[in-house]
matplotlib code that plots the C-alpha trace (Angstrom):
import matplotlib.pyplot as plt

x = [0.1, 1.3, 2.7, 0.8, 2.7, 0.0, 0.5, 4.0, 2.9, 1.9, -1.8, -2.7, -5.0, -7.1, -7.5, -10.6, -12.9, -16.7, -17.9, -15.5, -16.3, -20.1, -21.7, -20.6, -21.8, -25.3, -27.9, -29.9, -32.9, -36.5, -40.0, -42.6, -44.4, -47.2, -47.8, -50.0, -51.1, -53.4, -55.5, -58.8, -60.9, -59.1, -57.5, -55.1, -54.6, -52.5, -50.2, -51.9, -50.9, -51.6, -54.4, -52.6, -51.8, -48.4, -48.4, -47.8, -50.6, -52.6, -53.6, -50.2, -48.3, -45.9, -44.0, -43.6, -41.6, -42.8, -43.8, -42.5, -41.7, -39.9, -38.5, -40.9, -40.8, -42.0, -39.5, -35.8, -33.3, -33.2, -37.1, -39.2, -42.8, -44.7, -46.2, -47.8, -45.2, -46.7, -46.3, -44.1, -42.2, -41.7, -37.9, -37.5, -38.9, -38.7, -36.5, -36.4, -38.0, -35.6, -35.9, -35.3, -31.7, -30.0, -26.7, -26.2, -23.5, -25.9, -28.1, -27.0, -29.5, -29.1, -27.2, -29.1, -30.1, -29.5, -30.9, -31.4, -34.3, -35.3, -38.8, -39.8, -43.0, -43.5, -45.7, -47.7, -45.3, -42.0, -39.6, -38.0, -39.4, -38.9, -37.0, -39.9, -38.2, -35.6, -36.5, -33.6, -34.8, -33.8, -34.2, -36.7, -34.5, -31.7, -28.9, -28.3, -25.0, -25.8, -25.4, -22.5, -19.4, -21.1, -19.1, -22.0, -24.3, -23.3, -20.3, -21.5, -20.1, -18.9, -17.8, -14.3, -12.3, -9.0, -6.2, -7.7, -11.0, -12.7, -15.3, -14.6, -16.2, -15.0, -14.5, -11.8, -10.1, -6.3, -3.7, -3.4, -7.1, -9.4, -12.3, -14.8, -15.5, -17.6, -18.0, -17.8, -17.1, -14.3, -11.3, -11.7, -15.1, -13.8, -14.3, -11.6, -9.8, -9.4, -5.8, -6.3, -8.6, -9.2, -9.8, -11.7, -12.1, -14.6, -18.0, -21.2, -23.8, -21.9, -22.8, -19.2, -15.6, -13.5, -13.7, -12.7, -10.8, -8.5, -6.7, -9.0, -6.7]
y = [0.0, 3.4, 5.7, 8.2, 11.3, 13.6, 12.3, 10.7, 7.4, 4.2, 3.4, 1.0, -2.1, -2.5, -6.0, -5.0, -7.7, -6.5, -7.9, -5.5, -2.8, -2.8, -4.7, -2.8, 0.2, -1.0, -1.8, -4.7, -5.4, -7.1, -6.2, -8.6, -8.0, -10.4, -12.6, -16.0, -17.9, -21.2, -22.7, -24.5, -21.1, -19.0, -19.4, -16.4, -13.0, -10.2, -8.1, -4.8, -2.0, 1.6, 2.9, 5.8, 5.7, 5.7, 2.4, -1.2, -2.6, -4.3, -7.1, -8.2, -6.8, -5.3, -2.1, 1.1, 4.2, 6.5, 3.9, 4.6, 2.5, 2.5, 0.3, -2.4, -2.0, -5.8, -7.3, -7.8, -4.6, -5.1, -5.4, -2.6, -2.0, -0.3, 3.3, 6.3, 8.9, 11.5, 8.8, 9.8, 6.5, 6.8, 6.9, 6.4, 6.5, 3.9, 5.4, 2.3, -1.2, -4.1, -7.7, -9.9, -10.9, -13.9, -12.3, -8.8, -8.5, -8.4, -5.5, -2.0, 0.7, 4.2, 7.2, 8.6, 5.3, 5.6, 2.0, -1.3, -3.3, -6.9, -7.5, -11.2, -13.1, -15.2, -17.9, -18.6, -17.2, -18.0, -15.0, -16.0, -15.5, -16.0, -12.9, -11.1, -7.4, -5.2, -1.4, 1.0, 3.6, 7.7, 8.7, 11.2, 13.0, 15.4, 12.7, 10.9, 9.1, 7.6, 10.7, 10.8, 11.8, 11.5, 8.7, 6.1, 3.7, 1.8, 2.8, 5.2, 7.4, 10.8, 8.7, 8.9, 6.0, 5.4, 3.0, 0.0, 0.7, 1.6, 4.4, 7.7, 11.1, 13.3, 16.0, 13.9, 12.6, 13.5, 13.1, 9.2, 8.8, 8.4, 9.7, 7.4, 8.2, 5.2, 1.6, -0.8, -4.4, -4.1, -1.5, -0.3, 0.8, 3.4, 7.0, 9.5, 10.8, 7.4, 7.1, 4.3, 1.5, -0.6, -4.3, -6.0, -9.6, -11.6, -11.7, -13.5, -11.2, -7.8, -5.4, -4.1, -5.4, -2.2, 1.0, 3.8, 6.0, 9.1, 11.2, 12.9, 15.7]
z = [0.0, -0.7, 2.0, 3.6, 3.0, 4.4, 8.0, 7.5, 8.8, 6.6, 6.5, 8.9, 8.1, 11.0, 12.7, 14.7, 15.7, 15.0, 18.2, 20.0, 17.7, 17.5, 20.2, 23.3, 21.8, 21.0, 23.7, 22.0, 24.2, 23.3, 22.7, 22.9, 19.7, 20.2, 23.0, 22.3, 25.5, 25.2, 27.8, 28.0, 28.3, 25.4, 22.6, 22.0, 23.1, 22.0, 24.3, 25.2, 23.0, 23.0, 21.2, 19.6, 15.9, 16.9, 18.3, 16.6, 14.6, 16.9, 14.7, 13.6, 16.6, 13.4, 14.5, 11.9, 11.6, 14.0, 16.6, 20.2, 23.2, 26.4, 29.0, 30.4, 34.3, 34.6, 32.3, 32.6, 32.2, 28.5, 27.9, 26.2, 25.8, 23.1, 24.4, 23.2, 21.8, 24.4, 27.4, 30.0, 29.8, 26.3, 25.5, 21.9, 18.6, 15.8, 12.9, 10.5, 10.8, 9.5, 9.3, 12.3, 12.7, 14.7, 14.2, 15.3, 12.7, 9.9, 11.5, 10.1, 11.2, 9.7, 11.2, 14.0, 15.5, 19.3, 20.3, 18.5, 19.8, 18.7, 18.6, 19.4, 19.4, 22.7, 23.3, 26.7, 29.8, 28.0, 28.4, 25.3, 21.9, 18.0, 16.6, 14.4, 13.5, 14.5, 15.8, 15.0, 17.3, 18.3, 21.6, 22.4, 24.5, 23.3, 23.9, 20.7, 20.9, 17.3, 15.3, 13.1, 15.1, 18.5, 19.5, 20.2, 18.4, 15.2, 13.0, 10.4, 7.8, 9.8, 13.0, 14.1, 15.4, 17.0, 15.7, 17.0, 15.0, 18.0, 17.9, 19.8, 19.5, 16.7, 19.2, 21.0, 17.9, 17.5, 15.0, 15.6, 15.0, 11.8, 10.4, 8.6, 5.2, 4.1, 5.1, 1.8, 1.0, -0.8, -0.8, -4.4, -3.5, -0.9, -2.0, -3.0, 0.1, 1.7, 3.1, 5.4, 4.3, 7.3, 6.6, 9.2, 10.0, 8.7, 10.0, 8.7, 7.5, 8.0, 5.1, 5.0, 5.5, 4.9, 7.0, 4.3, 6.8, 6.7, 9.1, 11.7, 12.3]

ax = plt.figure().add_subplot(projection="3d")
ax.plot(x, y, z, "-o")
ax.set_aspect("equal")
plt.show()
């Protein structure tokens, strides 16, 4: 690879593991989208949902863009429930709805996503369920770690990383750090201006294999 004359240091090819790169930065919880219980007196019943138009569809339990939710006080620490957007307990709004994914590496939400939550179908009183969809949520508060450059959420264009491909806030980036110009499958797809294409280790389902980067300062 050509020497980086701008920074006076050779381009680095990162060996970052995606699990180390992404998973600690994302809160992956679970929302029960539809609860089926069976006994002698009833056939099935759906989990109670808000009556607001911003709630998931009551018949299918499907979420849509604009739906809101928040922590479920009766569930575990990473459980969430559907709520009206003006409910005091609502903490996020659905920015995008994606297919369910067993492998976290295959989930790539859009920029601005502060929290990623898996919606599951549960049966009876079971705490586990079948993945149904993925909610890319944005905080209703002014705290948005998922914004490009903010240092949290998933890695997106405009973020900054250190020499180990760990995301950092761009305001804290120094001369040894990098700015992400794009995320691509091949080095050849990196845009003009890329001085440090960082090759990641192989991960099944991940939509990109290279971090196209340049010096942050």
